[in-house]
TORTOR-756938 format. One record per residue (C-alpha): x, y, z; residue in three letters; residue number from 0. Coordinates in nm, 4 decimals, decimal comma. Layout:
! residues N
[node [X; Y; Z]; ALA; NUM];
...
! end
This chain:
! residues 248
[node [6,1246; 6,8646; -21,7110]; MET; 0];
[node [5,7928; 6,8803; -21,9118]; GLY; 1];
[node [5,7733; 6,8196; -22,2724]; VAL; 2];
[node [5,6269; 7,1445; -22,4461]; PRO; 3];
[node [5,3199; 7,0927; -22,6432]; SER; 4];
[node [5,3494; 7,1437; -23,0142]; PRO; 5];
[node [5,2050; 7,4740; -23,1497]; PRO; 6];
[node [4,8687; 7,4502; -23,3125]; PRO; 7];
[node [4,8383; 7,4125; -23,6894]; LEU; 8];
[node [4,7109; 7,7120; -23,8842]; PRO; 9];
[node [4,3350; 7,6948; -23,9465]; GLY; 10];
[node [4,2757; 7,4124; -23,6939]; VAL; 11];
[node [4,0951; 7,5049; -23,3594]; ALA; 12];
[node [4,2722; 7,3772; -23,0520]; SER; 13];
[node [4,0794; 7,1054; -22,8535]; THR; 14];
[node [4,2725; 7,1644; -22,5298]; GLN; 15];
[node [4,1181; 7,3811; -22,2649]; PRO; 16];
[node [4,2781; 7,7114; -22,2017]; PRO; 17];
[node [4,5442; 7,7084; -21,9409]; THR; 18];
[node [4,4628; 7,9386; -21,6556]; PRO; 19];
[node [4,6797; 8,2207; -21,5801]; PRO; 20];
[node [4,9467; 8,1866; -21,3125]; PRO; 21];
[node [4,8184; 8,2265; -20,9633]; GLY; 22];
[node [4,4463; 8,1620; -21,0544]; ALA; 23];
[node [4,2600; 7,9134; -20,8362]; SER; 24];
[node [4,1880; 7,5874; -21,0058]; SER; 25];
[node [3,8803; 7,5088; -20,7784]; SER; 26];
[node [3,5357; 7,5080; -20,9291]; VAL; 27];
[node [3,2621; 7,7328; -20,7757]; ASP; 28];
[node [2,9811; 7,4950; -20,6945]; LEU; 29];
[node [2,7576; 7,7713; -20,5595]; SER; 30];
[node [2,7021; 7,9018; -20,9214]; ALA; 31];
[node [2,5002; 7,5850; -21,0140]; SER; 32];
[node [2,1310; 7,5916; -20,9098]; PRO; 33];
[node [2,0409; 7,3360; -20,6321]; VAL; 34];
[node [1,6721; 7,2241; -20,6156]; PRO; 35];
[node [1,4950; 7,2776; -20,2872]; PRO; 36];
[node [1,4342; 6,9845; -20,0613]; ALA; 37];
[node [1,0768; 6,8492; -20,0906]; PRO; 38];
[node [0,8367; 6,9648; -19,8137]; VAL; 39];
[node [0,6849; 6,6665; -19,6258]; ILE; 40];
[node [0,3265; 6,7732; -19,5092]; PRO; 41];
[node [0,2678; 6,7227; -19,1410]; GLU; 42];
[node [0,0133; 6,4555; -19,0549]; ILE; 43];
[node [-0,2640; 6,6042; -18,8537]; PRO; 44];
[node [-0,3137; 6,4714; -18,5086]; ARG; 45];
[node [-0,6610; 6,3610; -18,3918]; PRO; 46];
[node [-0,8361; 6,6271; -18,1904]; SER; 47];
[node [-0,8461; 6,5650; -17,8195]; THR; 48];
[node [-1,1826; 6,7202; -17,7932]; THR; 49];
[node [-1,3668; 6,4944; -18,0314]; SER; 50];
[node [-1,5562; 6,1747; -17,8812]; TYR; 51];
[node [-1,4356; 5,8505; -17,9766]; THR; 52];
[node [-1,7262; 5,6250; -17,8861]; LYS; 53];
[node [-1,9969; 5,6738; -18,1492]; LEU; 54];
[node [-2,3567; 5,6043; -18,0585]; PRO; 55];
[node [-2,5233; 5,2950; -18,2051]; ARG; 56];
[node [-2,8878; 5,4042; -18,1435]; LEU; 57];
[node [-2,8829; 5,7739; -18,1148]; LEU; 58];
[node [-2,8430; 5,9892; -18,4364]; LYS; 59];
[node [-2,4694; 6,0557; -18,4430]; ALA; 60];
[node [-2,5046; 6,4065; -18,5826]; THR; 61];
[node [-2,7081; 6,5147; -18,2822]; TYR; 62];
[node [-2,3881; 6,5015; -18,0674]; MET; 63];
[node [-2,1663; 6,8024; -18,0793]; VAL; 64];
[node [-1,7878; 6,7984; -18,0820]; GLN; 65];
[node [-1,6371; 6,7206; -17,7308]; GLY; 66];
[node [-1,9564; 6,5467; -17,6135]; GLU; 67];
[node [-1,8834; 6,1864; -17,4891]; LYS; 68];
[node [-2,1294; 5,9062; -17,4742]; LEU; 69];
[node [-2,1817; 5,7642; -17,1243]; LEU; 70];
[node [-2,4863; 5,5430; -17,1438]; TRP; 71];
[node [-2,7234; 5,4451; -17,4227]; GLU; 72];
[node [-3,0147; 5,1985; -17,4412]; THR; 73];
[node [-3,3604; 5,1257; -17,5681]; ARG; 74];
[node [-3,6483; 5,0518; -17,3360]; PRO; 75];
[node [-3,6642; 4,6873; -17,2398]; THR; 76];
[node [-3,8839; 4,4533; -17,4412]; ARG; 77];
[node [-4,0457; 4,3201; -17,1201]; TRP; 78];
[node [-4,2308; 4,6489; -17,0994]; TYR; 79];
[node [-4,3644; 4,6931; -17,4372]; TYR; 80];
[node [-4,4042; 4,3405; -17,5940]; LEU; 81];
[node [-4,5280; 4,0791; -17,3504]; PRO; 82];
[node [-4,8958; 4,1713; -17,3538]; LEU; 83];
[node [-4,9400; 4,2225; -17,7286]; PRO; 84];
[node [-4,7405; 3,9010; -17,7831]; THR; 85];
[node [-4,9873; 3,7087; -17,5568]; LEU; 86];
[node [-5,2810; 3,8688; -17,7288]; ILE; 87];
[node [-5,1474; 3,7655; -18,0780]; LEU; 88];
[node [-5,0850; 3,4051; -17,9608]; VAL; 89];
[node [-5,4401; 3,3845; -17,8279]; LEU; 90];
[node [-5,5806; 3,5133; -18,1437]; ILE; 91];
[node [-5,3919; 3,2690; -18,3534]; ILE; 92];
[node [-5,5105; 2,9790; -18,1273]; VAL; 93];
[node [-5,8626; 3,1014; -18,1651]; LEU; 94];
[node [-5,8411; 3,1306; -18,5423]; ASP; 95];
[node [-5,7062; 2,7837; -18,5519]; ALA; 96];
[node [-6,0100; 2,6556; -18,3624]; VAL; 97];
[node [-6,2414; 2,8526; -18,5850]; ILE; 98];
[node [-6,0874; 2,6950; -18,9065]; PHE; 99];
[node [-6,0927; 2,3525; -18,7453]; ARG; 100];
[node [-6,4667; 2,3864; -18,6874]; THR; 101];
[node [-6,5475; 2,5439; -19,0143]; VAL; 102];
[node [-6,3507; 2,3463; -19,2610]; SER; 103];
[node [-6,1878; 2,0766; -19,0750]; GLY; 104];
[node [-5,8159; 2,0584; -18,9633]; GLY; 105];
[node [-5,5758; 1,8805; -18,7402]; PRO; 106];
[node [-5,7619; 1,6420; -18,4890]; SER; 107];
[node [-5,5638; 1,7678; -18,1865]; PHE; 108];
[node [-5,7340; 2,1034; -18,2304]; LEU; 109];
[node [-6,0682; 2,1345; -18,0449]; PRO; 110];
[node [-6,3790; 2,2615; -18,2270]; ALA; 111];
[node [-6,6154; 2,5379; -18,1213]; LEU; 112];
[node [-6,8459; 2,4058; -17,8388]; PRO; 113];
[node [-7,2255; 2,3530; -17,8485]; GLY; 114];
[node [-7,4374; 2,5719; -18,0811]; PRO; 115];
[node [-7,1412; 2,7644; -18,2070]; LEU; 116];
[node [-6,9937; 2,4616; -18,3626]; GLY; 117];
[node [-7,3321; 2,3335; -18,5104]; SER; 118];
[node [-7,4118; 2,6794; -18,6489]; ALA; 119];
[node [-7,0757; 2,6862; -18,8272]; ALA; 120];
[node [-7,1749; 2,4128; -19,0447]; SER; 121];
[node [-7,3772; 2,6404; -19,2637]; GLY; 122];
[node [-7,1957; 2,7846; -19,5586]; SER; 123];
[node [-7,3053; 3,1571; -19,4805]; LEU; 124];
[node [-7,1949; 3,1368; -19,1159]; LEU; 125];
[node [-6,8791; 2,9503; -19,2123]; ALA; 126];
[node [-6,7783; 3,2350; -19,4230]; HIS; 127];
[node [-6,8651; 3,4852; -19,1539]; ALA; 128];
[node [-6,6451; 3,2917; -18,9054]; TYR; 129];
[node [-6,3587; 3,2914; -19,1482]; GLU; 130];
[node [-6,3786; 3,6628; -19,1996]; ILE; 131];
[node [-6,3970; 3,7209; -18,8225]; THR; 132];
[node [-6,0887; 3,5064; -18,7751]; ALA; 133];
[node [-5,8949; 3,7026; -19,0397]; VAL; 134];
[node [-6,0007; 4,0364; -18,8951]; LEU; 135];
[node [-5,8890; 3,9242; -18,5561]; LEU; 136];
[node [-5,5574; 3,8120; -18,6704]; LEU; 137];
[node [-5,5063; 4,1511; -18,8499]; MET; 138];
[node [-5,5924; 4,3418; -18,5361]; LEU; 139];
[node [-5,3488; 4,1329; -18,3429]; GLY; 140];
[node [-5,0758; 4,1906; -18,5839]; VAL; 141];
[node [-5,1468; 4,5645; -18,5850]; ILE; 142];
[node [-5,1425; 4,5890; -18,2136]; ASP; 143];
[node [-4,8111; 4,3980; -18,1839]; PHE; 144];
[node [-4,6655; 4,6183; -18,4604]; GLY; 145];
[node [-4,7598; 4,9437; -18,2743]; ILE; 146];
[node [-4,6026; 4,8350; -17,9579]; HIS; 147];
[node [-4,2904; 4,7077; -18,1352]; TRP; 148];
[node [-4,2537; 5,0504; -18,3059]; LEU; 149];
[node [-4,2813; 5,2191; -17,9687]; ARG; 150];
[node [-4,0032; 5,0153; -17,8399]; TYR; 151];
[node [-3,7830; 5,0410; -18,1376]; ALA; 152];
[node [-3,8168; 5,4190; -18,1823]; SER; 153];
[node [-3,7288; 5,5164; -17,8339]; THR; 154];
[node [-3,3698; 5,5613; -17,7130]; VAL; 155];
[node [-3,2411; 5,6792; -17,3774]; TYR; 156];
[node [-2,8959; 5,8546; -17,3682]; VAL; 157];
[node [-2,6653; 6,0025; -17,1088]; VAL; 158];
[node [-2,3736; 6,1973; -17,2186]; THR; 159];
[node [-2,1123; 6,4040; -17,0148]; ASN; 160];
[node [-2,3239; 6,7069; -17,0539]; THR; 161];
[node [-2,6975; 6,6095; -17,0896]; ARG; 162];
[node [-2,9653; 6,3488; -17,0842]; VAL; 163];
[node [-3,1452; 6,2858; -17,4189]; ILE; 164];
[node [-3,4548; 6,0880; -17,5248]; ARG; 165];
[node [-3,5011; 6,0229; -17,8872]; GLN; 166];
[node [-3,8225; 5,9073; -18,0532]; LYS; 167];
[node [-3,9179; 5,8297; -18,4164]; GLY; 168];
[node [-3,8315; 5,5864; -18,6827]; ILE; 169];
[node [-3,8084; 5,8058; -18,9964]; LEU; 170];
[node [-3,8421; 6,1540; -18,8444]; GLY; 171];
[node [-3,6532; 6,1980; -18,5100]; LYS; 172];
[node [-3,7811; 6,3985; -18,2010]; ASP; 173];
[node [-3,5340; 6,4839; -17,9293]; PHE; 174];
[node [-3,6068; 6,5886; -17,5727]; ASP; 175];
[node [-3,3109; 6,6836; -17,3633]; GLU; 176];
[node [-3,2014; 6,8365; -17,0285]; VAL; 177];
[node [-2,8659; 6,9408; -16,9081]; GLN; 178];
[node [-2,7093; 6,7413; -16,6339]; LEU; 179];
[node [-2,6496; 7,0490; -16,4065]; LEU; 180];
[node [-3,0284; 7,1345; -16,4446]; GLN; 181];
[node [-3,1273; 6,7962; -16,2895]; ILE; 182];
[node [-3,2280; 6,8152; -15,9381]; ARG; 183];
[node [-3,3240; 6,4631; -15,8736]; GLY; 184];
[node [-3,3698; 6,1182; -16,0218]; VAL; 185];
[node [-3,6526; 5,8882; -15,8865]; ASP; 186];
[node [-3,6639; 5,5171; -15,9648]; VAL; 187];
[node [-3,9784; 5,3112; -15,9175]; SER; 188];
[node [-3,9743; 4,9261; -15,9541]; GLN; 189];
[node [-4,2349; 4,6743; -15,8858]; ARG; 190];
[node [-4,1599; 4,3239; -15,7706]; VAL; 191];
[node [-4,1549; 4,1786; -16,1210]; TRP; 192];
[node [-3,9827; 4,4669; -16,2514]; GLN; 193];
[node [-3,6929; 4,4105; -16,0038]; ARG; 194];
[node [-3,6794; 4,0410; -16,1216]; LEU; 195];
[node [-3,6686; 4,1576; -16,4932]; LEU; 196];
[node [-3,4190; 4,4299; -16,4153]; ARG; 197];
[node [-3,6190; 4,7332; -16,5471]; TYR; 198];
[node [-3,8271; 5,0176; -16,3927]; GLY; 199];
[node [-3,9745; 5,3636; -16,4164]; MET; 200];
[node [-3,7520; 5,6602; -16,3943]; VAL; 201];
[node [-3,8710; 6,0136; -16,3176]; LYS; 202];
[node [-3,6344; 6,3174; -16,3849]; ILE; 203];
[node [-3,6903; 6,6355; -16,1809]; SER; 204];
[node [-3,5167; 6,9432; -16,3332]; ALA; 205];
[node [-3,5408; 7,3135; -16,3167]; GLU; 206];
[node [-3,6760; 7,3318; -16,6739]; PHE; 207];
[node [-3,6709; 7,1271; -16,9821]; GLY; 208];
[node [-3,4482; 7,1473; -17,2755]; GLY; 209];
[node [-3,5407; 7,1972; -17,6397]; SER; 210];
[node [-3,8862; 7,0945; -17,7387]; GLY; 211];
[node [-4,1007; 6,9349; -17,4695]; GLN; 212];
[node [-4,0333; 6,9973; -17,1146]; ALA; 213];
[node [-3,8961; 6,6957; -16,9156]; MET; 214];
[node [-3,9351; 6,8143; -16,5618]; GLY; 215];
[node [-4,2148; 6,5839; -16,4580]; ASN; 216];
[node [-4,2093; 6,3168; -16,7202]; GLU; 217];
[node [-4,1525; 5,9470; -16,6517]; GLN; 218];
[node [-3,9294; 5,7337; -16,8660]; TRP; 219];
[node [-4,0992; 5,3939; -16,8987]; ALA; 220];
[node [-3,9249; 5,0537; -16,9265]; GLY; 221];
[node [-3,5677; 5,1753; -16,8436]; VAL; 222];
[node [-3,3400; 4,8742; -16,8255]; PRO; 223];
[node [-3,0996; 4,8800; -16,5173]; LYS; 224];
[node [-3,2548; 5,1960; -16,3803]; PRO; 225];
[node [-3,0057; 5,2048; -16,0747]; ILE; 226];
[node [-2,7178; 5,2200; -16,3135]; GLU; 227];
[node [-2,8937; 5,4876; -16,5248]; PHE; 228];
[node [-2,9299; 5,7024; -16,1966]; GLU; 229];
[node [-2,5750; 5,6346; -16,1017]; ARG; 230];
[node [-2,4493; 5,7506; -16,4367]; THR; 231];
[node [-2,6316; 6,0842; -16,4075]; ILE; 232];
[node [-2,5013; 6,1520; -16,0602]; GLU; 233];
[node [-2,1446; 6,0753; -16,1713]; GLU; 234];
[node [-2,1739; 6,3007; -16,4679]; GLY; 235];
[node [-2,2917; 6,5939; -16,2511]; GLN; 236];
[node [-2,0022; 6,5328; -16,0153]; GLN; 237];
[node [-1,7483; 6,5390; -16,3123]; ARG; 238];
[node [-1,8982; 6,8713; -16,4275]; LEU; 239];
[node [-1,8718; 7,0184; -16,0828]; ARG; 240];
[node [-1,5013; 6,9130; -16,0458]; GLY; 241];
[node [-1,5651; 6,6423; -15,7815]; ILE; 242];
[node [-1,4645; 6,3615; -15,9950]; LEU; 243];
[node [-1,2029; 6,3838; -16,2810]; PRO; 244];
[node [-1,3440; 6,4519; -16,6315]; PRO; 245];
[node [-1,4194; 6,1662; -16,8717]; VAL; 246];
[node [-1,1128; 6,0911; -17,0991]; LYS; 247];
! end
């Protein structure tokens, strides 16, 4: 038997919780209290399957469109542009060394100008004329070498899964292109020394050129591994026609 609680004193508030009436449920309704929503975790976007993954090193990357894949990219070979200007520059440097050896003396292993040229160079006026000539020849040789080097460095040949591109220019860029399905033939021409050095001349025959200058009858000079270049174009055409599976 429970002990009855003493009645509250007059004027003093009771600290005990009110007793629920008989038959009332003693369970607490938890649904009345607000429950914060679960945090929303943003979904991480997956990479697009249509974007190319192999970025070009030589071609301007913004020139490629989404979904276009790089198959082949190269500059012309140095053996086409640089051997002759390099030889000319070396000969000019040797000639200048001989001129300065004759005019003002120099290493004994260098020869002097022969005969009357050497004796005429002993005069002060002719000596200065020889020196100016030597400097001008050196400047012309350096300029000629620089022009050929810029032609080599500013030209890029590219094959993608949809087109063939030629890029020219150092600061400003010029682009010539032709779609793969417009190409009707690729002719490769190689001399004996070109076969030994593994480069050649490539001519692309197409229905019509792309943007800018037409490429139907143009030749691409100094293309390294031209047979591989031709094979890449043919395989790209077969993939577009569904003969081979597309590039992944």
